[in-house]
N, C-alpha and C positions, 0 to 999 in steps of 0.2 A: 602410779595412777595419776598423780598430779602432772607429771611430765606428759603423759598421754593426753590428759584433758587440755593442757596448753597447746599441744600439737593440733588437736581437733579444732580448738578455738582459732588458731592461726590459719588453718585451712579454710574454715568457715568465713573468716573475715576477708580472705583472699578471693573466694568464689562469689560472694554476694555482690560486691561492686561490679564485677563483670556481668553477672545476671541482670543487675539493675540497668546497666547501659544497653544490653541486648533487648531487654523488655521495653526500654524507652524507644529504641529504634523501631520496634514493631508496633508500638501504640501511639507514637507521636502524630498529632494532627487527626486522630480518628475518634469517632464517638464510641465510647466504651460501654458495653453492657455491664450489668451489676456484678456478675461473676468475675469479670476481668478487673473491675474496680477493686473488688476485694483482694484479688491477687496482687495488683499494683500496690495497694495499701500495705500488704504484708511484706512485699519486697522493699517498699519504701522504709518501713520500720527497721528492717535488717540492714539497709544501706546506712541509715543513721547510726546504728550501733557500730557498724564497721568503720565508718568515718571517725567516730570517737576513738576507737582502738588505734587506728593508724596515726591519728593526730597525736596521741599519747606516745607512740613509738618515736615519732619525729621530735616531739618536745623533749623526750628523754635523751635523744642523741645530741641535739643542738643546744639544750639547756634553756633556761629562762633568761630574758623574756622572749627569745627568738621563737620558742615553741608555740606559745600562745599567739604570737604575731603571724606565724604560718597559717594556722587555722582561721584566724580572723580575716586575713587577706584572701585566702583561697575561697572561703564562703562568699565573701563580698564580691569578688570578681565575677563569680558565676551568677550571683544574684543580680549584679548590674547588667550582665549580658542578657539575662532573662527579662529584666525591666525594659531595656532598650528594644529588644525584639518585640515585646508586647506593645510598646508604644508606637513603633513603626507600623505594625500590622493592625493596631486596634482602632485607628481613626480618632475622631473627636472625643469619644467616650473614654479614651485613655489619657485625657489631658491632665488628670489629677493623680495618675498612677504613681509617678515618681515621688510626689509629695506624700501620698498616703503610705507608700512602702517605707520611705526613709523615716517618717515620723513613727510608724509602727515599730521599726527596728530600734529607734531611740528609746521608746517607752518600754519595749520588751527587755532590752539590755540594761538600761539604767535603773529600772524599777523591778521588773520581773526577775531577771537573772541575779542582779546585785542583791535584791531583797531575799531571794531564796538562798543564796550562798551565805549571806550574813546570818540568816536564821539557822541554817544547818550547822555552820561552824560554831556559832555561839552556844547552841544547845548541846553540841557534842563536846566542845572543849572549854566551855565557860565564857570565853570572850573570843571574838573574831579580831585578830591582830593583823595589821597591814601597814605599809609604808605610806604615810600621809603625803610626803613630798611627791612621789611618783603618781599616786592616785589623784592628788589635787591638780597636778599638771595635766593629766589626762582629762579630768572633768572640766577644767578651764577650756581646753581645746574643743571638747564636745559642745560646750555651751556656746562658744564663739561661732563654731561652724553652723550649729543649728539656728542661731539668731541671724547670721548673715544670709543663710540660704532659705530659711523657712518663715522667718518673721518679717524681715524687711520688705519682701514682695507685697505684703498686705498693705503697706503704708506708702510705697512709691507711687508717683503720679505720672511717670512718663508714658505708661500704658494703662488703659482702663482695666479694672479687675486686679486680682492678686497675682500679677505677672511682672516679670522683669523685662526691661528693654534689652536689646541686643548687647549694648555696652555694659549694662548692669549685670546681665547673665555672664558675660565674659569675665568681668571682675570677680564675681562670686566663684566661678569655676577656677580661675587662677589662684584666688585666695585659698580655696579649699585644698588645692594641690600643694601650695606652699606650706600651709599650716600642717597638713598631714605629713609631708616630707620632713619638715622640721621636727615634728614630734617623733617620728620613727628614728631620726638621727639621734635625738636626745635619749630615746629609750634603749637604743642598741649600741651607741658609741660613747657619747659624752658622759651620760649619767646612768649607765646601765644598772648600777647598784640601787638606784631609786625604785626599780621595778622588779627587784628580786624578793622572794618571800623572806620574812624575818621571824625570829624567835620571840618568845614572851618578853625577853630582856632587850629586844630591839636589835639583836645581832643578825646580820645578813646571812642567809643560807644560800651559798653559791654552788653547792653540789647536792646530788641525790645520794643519800647514804644507804639506800635500801637495795640497789641492784646495779649491775654493770651496764653501761650504756650499750645499745645495740650497735652493730657494725655499720659502716657507711653504706654497704650494699643493702643491708636490711632496711635502713632508713630511706634509701633511694626507692626501693620497692614499695615501701609504705607511702612515700610521697605520690608515686604513680597511682596506687590503689586509692589513696585519699582523694585524688582528683577525680577518678572514676566514680567513687562513691558520692562525692558532692554533685557531680553532673547528674548522677542518677537521682539524688534527693530532689534537686531543683526541678529537673525535667519531669519526674514522676509526679511531683507536687502540682506542676502545671497540668499534667494529664488528668488528675482527679479533680482539678478546679471546676470543670463544668458540673460535676456531680455536687460539689460543694455549693456552687452558685444556685443550682436548682433547690437544694435544701434551704439555703439562706432566703431565697425568694419565696419558697413555700411557707417559711416561718414568718414572713412579713418584715424581715430585717433589711437594712440598707445594704447596697452592694459593696460598700467600703469594708464590711465585715469579712468579705472574701479575701481582701488584701491582708487583713490581720491574721486570718487562719493560715494563709500561705506563708506569711512571715514567721509565724510560730513553727511551722513545719521546717522551714529552711534553717532557722536558728536553733533547732533542737539538738544538733550535734554539739554546738558550743555550750548549750545549757547543760547537757549531761557532763561534758568535760569540766565545766566550771564547778558543778556540784561535787564531782569526784575530787577535785582539788580542795574544795572547802572541807570535805570530810577528812582529808589528810592534813588539815590545818595549814594549807597553803592558800590562804585567802588572797594574797597579793596576785597569785596566778589567776584566780577566779576573776578578780577585778580587772586584770590585764585583758582577759578574754572579753569581758562584758563591755568595758569602756572602749577597748580597741575595736571591737566590732561596730559599736555605734559611730566611732570616728571614721572607720573605713567606709561604712555605709554612706555617710555624707560626703566624705572627702573624695570618694571614687564615683559615686552616683551622679553628683551635680556636674562635674566635668563631662561625664559620659552623656548625660541627657542634653547638656549644652551643645556638644558636638552633634548629637542625633537630631537636635532641633532644626538643623539645616535641612533635613529631609522630612521633618514633620509638617503636615499640612494644617493641623489644628493648633489651638493655643497650648501653652505649657504653663499650667497653673502650679505655682510653688508655695504661695502664701497660705498660712494656716488660718483656720477660723478662730474666733475669739475664745471659744471653749478650749481648743487645743493649745492656744498660746498660754492660757491660764495653767493648764496641765504642765506645759513645758517649764513655765516659770516656777511652779511648785516643785517640779522635779529638780531643778537647779538648786533651789533653796534647801530642800531636804537633803540632797546629795552633798552640798557643801557642809552642812551641819554634821553629816555622817562622817565625812572625810577628815575634818579638822582634828579630832582627837587621835586618830590613828588606831582606834579600836571601837568595837561595836558590840552591843548586847542584843538579845532577841527583840527588844523594842525597836531598834533601828531597822532590823530586817522586816519586822511587821509593818512599820510605817511605809517602807518602800512597796511592799506587797499590797497594801491598801490603796496606795496611789495607782498602782498597776491595775488593781481590780476596778477602780473608778474609771480608768481609761477604757477598759473592756466594757464596762456597763454603759458608758456614754457612746461607745462605738455601736453597741447593739440597739440602744434607745437614745438617739441624739436629741 
C-alpha cells in the first residue's frame, strides 16, 4: 500500500509541472475570467508542492549544502527573469519593481521563513540547533549586499532621488556578483562543514541516515521537472497578478502590496522545504535555504537590472524609504543576536515573525 502511494505521488509530481507550463502557455498575456483564475490558482498550488518534492530529491542526491543551493538559485534565476521582463515592458511605473521585490524577498526569508523554522524546530525538539559560523557568514553577506544595493542609493548625490549613477550601479552589480560567488565557494568548497546540519552535541551530520540516495538519472529527471515547476509557479503567479491587483485596489491598499503577494507565492516552495527540514531537526538546512535565497535574490537581481537598465527608458529606483531602512536595520540586529548562540528557543522564532508581521502591516498601511 505504501509503495503504491509513493508511486502515485511520484506520478502526480511529474504530471503537474508539465500541466502548469502548458496552462501557462495558453494563459500568458491574456485577461482571465474568474473560472480560469480559480483553475490557475489550483495548478499553481500543485506546482509549488511538486517543486518542493523534486527539490528534496535533488537535495538528497547531492547532499547539503548543495541541495538547498540548487533550489535557492533555481527560484531566484526565474524570479530575476520575471522582474527584468516586467521592467522592460512596464514603463515608468516599474521603476521601483526591483527594489520592492528584492526587499520583500529579504524580509520574507530573513524574518518569515527563519522565524517560522526556528519556531517549528524549537517547539518540536526543545531547541533549534544550527552552526553559528556558517549562518553568521551568510547573514553578514546578506546585510552587506542589502546595504550596498538598497540603502546607499538613498544617500548618494550623483543623481537626484534614490538612484545610482551609472558608475555606482556598475560597482554595486560587480560587488554583488563577487560577494555571492565568494560565498558560494565558501559554502561548497572551502568550508562546507560550516553549512551542514549538526547534532545537539555540535557534531556535523554529513549523511542522511534514513534512506538511500536516488540515482543520478532520477535526480536529473527531478532537476528538469523542478525547473518546469518553478517556471509554472512564477509564470502563473504573474498570470493571476491582475486579479490580485484589482483586489488590492478595491481594498484601498497601495500597489506595492501586489509585489509582496507575488513574492510570497514565488518563495512558497522554499518555505515549505525549509519548514520540512526544521521538523526533521535539520535547522541548518532551513537557514541555508532562507539566507541563501535572500543572498541570491540580491546578488543576481542587481546585476540583472543593471544590465537591463541599458534598455530601460525610465528611472531605476533602488533606494529604500526611511521606514524600510529601519526594518532592515532591525532585521540585521535581531538576526545577529539569534545567530551568535548557535541555538534558538521559541522566543527567537516569535521575534522574527513579529518583525515580519510589522513589515506586512506597514506594506498594507504605510
